[in-house]
C-alpha positions in Angstrom: 0.0 -0.2 -0.4 2.9 2.6 1.4 4.4 1.7 -2.2 1.4 2.4 -5.2 1.1 5.1 -3.3 4.8 6.6 -2.9 4.7 5.8 -7.1 0.6 7.7 -7.7 2.3 10.5 -5.8 5.6 11.0 -8.5 3.2 9.7 -11.4 0.8 12.7 -10.1 4.2 14.9 -9.7 5.9 14.2 -12.8 2.2 15.0 -14.7 2.5 18.6 -12.8 5.5 19.1 -13.4 5.2 18.8 -17.4 2.0 21.0 -16.9 3.6 23.8 -15.4 5.9 24.0 -17.9 3.5 23.8 -21.1 1.7 26.0 -19.3 4.4 28.3 -19.1 6.1 27.7 -22.3 2.2 27.6 -24.3 1.6 31.1 -23.2 3.7 33.3 -26.0 2.6 30.5 -28.7 -1.2 31.1 -28.1 -0.2 34.9 -28.6 1.0 34.7 -31.5 -1.9 32.5 -33.4 -3.6 35.8 -34.5 -0.7 36.8 -36.1 -0.5 36.6 -39.9 2.3 36.9 -42.3 4.1 35.5 -45.9 5.7 32.4 -46.1 6.7 29.2 -48.3 8.8 25.9 -48.8 11.9 26.7 -50.4 13.1 23.1 -51.3 13.0 19.9 -49.9 15.2 20.4 -47.3 14.3 23.5 -45.7 10.9 25.4 -44.3 11.0 28.7 -44.8 8.0 30.0 -43.6 5.8 32.0 -40.8 3.8 29.1 -39.5 6.0 28.3 -36.0 3.8 27.9 -33.1 6.4 29.9 -30.7 8.7 32.2 -30.7 11.1 31.3 -27.5 7.8 29.2 -26.2 7.3 25.2 -26.7 9.6 25.9 -30.1 12.9 25.5 -27.5 11.7 23.6 -24.3 11.8 20.5 -25.9 15.0 21.2 -28.1 18.8 19.5 -28.2 20.3 22.9 -27.8 18.5 26.5 -28.2 19.4 30.2 -27.8 17.7 33.4 -27.8 18.6 36.0 -29.7 19.6 39.2 -29.6 20.1 42.1 -31.3 23.6 43.9 -32.1 23.9 46.8 -33.5 21.1 48.7 -32.4 18.9 46.6 -34.9 16.4 45.7 -33.1 16.4 42.1 -33.7 15.8 39.8 -32.0 14.3 36.2 -32.1 15.1 31.8 -31.1 16.9 29.5 -32.2 16.0 26.0 -31.8 18.5 22.7 -32.4 16.9 18.9 -32.4 20.0 15.8 -33.1 19.6 12.9 -34.5 21.3 9.8 -35.6 24.9 10.7 -36.9 25.4 14.4 -37.7 22.0 14.9 -38.6 20.1 18.1 -37.0 17.2 20.5 -37.4 17.8 24.2 -37.3 15.2 26.5 -36.5 15.8 30.3 -36.7 12.5 32.9 -36.3 13.4 36.8 -36.0 11.9 40.0 -36.4 12.5 43.1 -36.6 14.7 42.2 -39.7 15.1 44.5 -42.1 12.1 43.2 -44.7 12.5 42.0 -48.1 16.3 41.0 -47.7 18.7 38.1 -47.3 20.3 37.7 -44.7 23.2 36.0 -43.6 23.4 32.6 -40.1 26.1 31.0 -39.2 26.8 28.9 -35.8 30.2 30.5 -35.0 32.5 27.8 -32.9 35.5 28.9 -30.8 36.7 32.1 -29.7 35.2 33.0 -26.2 32.2 30.7 -27.8 30.5 34.2 -27.1 28.4 36.8 -28.3 30.5 40.1 -28.7 30.3 43.2 -26.3 30.6 47.0 -26.7 34.0 46.1 -25.3 35.3 44.5 -28.8 34.7 47.7 -30.9 38.2 48.2 -31.5 37.6 50.6 -33.5 35.3 52.8 -31.4 33.1 53.8 -34.1 29.7 52.5 -32.2 29.5 49.6 -34.2 30.4 46.4 -33.9 31.8 44.8 -37.3 31.9 41.4 -37.9 35.7 41.6 -38.4 35.5 42.7 -34.5 33.0 40.1 -33.6 34.9 36.7 -34.1 37.1 37.4 -31.2 34.0 36.5 -29.2 32.2 33.8 -31.6 34.9 32.7 -33.3 34.9 31.6 -37.0 32.2 30.3 -39.2 32.1 26.4 -38.1 28.0 25.8 -40.1 26.9 28.3 -42.5 22.5 28.0 -42.4 21.5 28.1 -45.8 18.3 27.3 -47.4 19.6 24.4 -49.7 23.0 23.1 -51.0 26.0 23.2 -48.7 26.4 24.4 -44.9 29.9 24.6 -45.0 32.4 27.6 -43.9 32.8 27.4 -48.1 28.9 28.7 -48.0 29.6 31.8 -45.7 28.4 34.1 -48.6 26.2 32.4 -50.1 23.7 35.3 -50.7 21.2 33.8 -53.0 21.0 31.1 -50.7 19.8 32.7 -47.2 16.3 33.1 -45.9 14.6 36.3 -47.1 12.5 38.5 -44.5 9.3 39.4 -45.5 8.0 42.7 -45.5 7.2 42.2 -42.1 10.3 41.7 -41.6 10.3 38.3 -40.1 12.1 35.1 -41.2 11.0 31.9 -40.2 13.9 28.9 -41.2 14.0 25.0 -40.6 16.1 22.9 -42.4 16.9 19.1 -41.6 20.6 18.7 -42.8 24.4 16.8 -42.0 26.9 18.8 -40.4 29.9 19.5 -42.5 32.7 17.7 -41.9 34.3 18.3 -38.8 31.7 19.2 -36.5 29.3 17.3 -34.9 26.5 17.8 -32.1 29.2 17.8 -29.2 30.5 21.0 -30.1 27.2 23.1 -30.5 27.5 22.7 -26.9 30.1 25.9 -27.9 28.0 27.6 -30.3 27.1 30.7 -31.0 24.2 31.7 -33.9 24.7 35.3 -35.6 22.3 36.6 -38.8 23.4 39.2 -40.4 22.1 42.2 -42.3 20.9 45.7 -41.1 19.9 47.7 -44.1 18.5 50.9 -41.7 22.5 51.7 -41.2 23.3 54.1 -44.0 21.2 55.8 -47.5 18.1 53.6 -48.6 16.3 52.0 -45.8 15.0 49.4 -48.8 18.6 48.1 -49.7 21.5 46.8 -48.1 23.6 50.0 -49.7 26.0 53.1 -48.3 30.0 54.0 -48.6 31.2 52.0 -45.6 32.5 48.6 -47.0 32.8 45.2 -45.2 35.6 45.2 -42.1 36.8 41.7 -44.0 35.8 42.3 -48.0 35.7 46.0 -49.5 33.8 44.5 -52.5 31.4 44.1 -49.4 28.7 46.7 -48.1 29.3 47.6 -44.5 25.2 47.0 -44.2 25.5 43.3 -45.4 27.5 41.6 -43.7 27.6 43.5 -39.7 26.3 41.4 -37.1 22.4 41.9 -35.9 21.7 39.8 -33.6 23.5 37.2 -31.5 23.0 33.8 -29.1 24.8 31.4 -27.4 23.4 27.6 -28.3 22.7 26.1 -24.7 21.1 22.4 -23.7 17.4 22.3 -24.6 15.3 21.7 -20.9 14.1 18.6 -21.2 17.4 17.2 -22.8 19.1 17.6 -20.3 19.5 21.2 -19.1 16.5 20.1 -16.5 16.7 17.7 -14.0 12.7 15.6 -13.6 13.9 12.4 -11.9 11.8 11.9 -9.3 13.1 8.6 -8.3 14.2 4.8 -9.3 10.8 3.5 -8.9 9.6 5.3 -11.8 11.9 7.9 -12.9 12.5 6.3 -16.3 8.6 5.9 -17.0 7.8 9.3 -16.1 10.8 11.3 -18.3 9.3 9.3 -21.3 5.7 10.2 -20.4 6.3 14.5 -19.9 8.5 14.3 -22.7 5.1 12.1 -24.9 2.3 14.8 -23.5 5.2 17.5 -24.6 5.7 16.2 -28.1 2.0 15.8 -28.2 0.7 19.5 -26.5 4.0 20.6 -28.8 2.4 19.4 -32.2 -2.0 20.4 -31.2 0.2 24.1 -30.5 1.8 24.0 -34.0 -0.9 22.5 -35.8 -3.7 25.3 -34.5 -1.4 28.8 -34.9 -1.1 27.4 -38.8 -1.2 30.6 -41.1 -0.9 31.4 -44.6 2.3 31.0 -46.7 4.1 32.9 -49.2 7.3 32.8 -51.2 9.7 34.5 -49.7 12.8 33.5 -51.9 13.8 36.3 -54.0 17.4 37.2 -53.9 19.3 40.0 -54.3 20.2 40.4 -57.5 22.7 42.9 -56.3 24.8 40.0 -54.4 25.3 37.7 -57.3 28.2 35.9 -57.5 30.0 37.4 -54.1 33.0 35.0 -52.8 33.7 33.7 -49.0 34.4 36.7 -47.0 33.8 35.5 -43.7 
């Protein structure tokens, strides 16, 4: 009788813990259901759309790695990143940002190295008020993974502008792609990963395009606006992927953990389904950036 009471108590606690987590994470998800923005399937490998159920809620709670993207260089951008790992070196990466320069492609990468962190004002070596790509590298390191919409994802594609997601007219990007990590990078390396999204068109001249007389710090053939870091986030392990311990005892901890994760997956799917919105293509590349060579 005593053992049955203990087991019942543990199951109740497990269910309650899952419920609290789901309610806390669902709030921002439900808050986005009434919004509408453009989106599209770019190809069989990537989904760049606006149908994600949560920006910083359930999307990240049950992922293996996640990050909150915060604005750099006064961009006003914000967003979230989640990464799910699969067998081998396969991963699914989701990037959701808002407040970005609309109707323009935005380079985005996972950096590994340096101090494994986002840059601060102290990294502005020339004191010009901006943290350039070169100035940010001691903090976040070199490009390890390029988050393109199709094709190569190695550092060789760091400037493949015609394969980066294009923000919609509202300045929002929802990117999702499943791919194999490039050679020399595996899932364990993501613990030290920093995600950076680039491009701020509002710095100089015409806010509708990347322009201005100032060249990029690493390649003077590129405009500074196109490659300047706009947002950054440091990857950390997901709550239910090791970041949160819900072990409630040896009698039922395994079953409880499994039950919580299963319930979470079902809840996530239902919220995602209920918040689906209209999709439209946003695959238009920026013609003026054709043929750009790798520079960072």
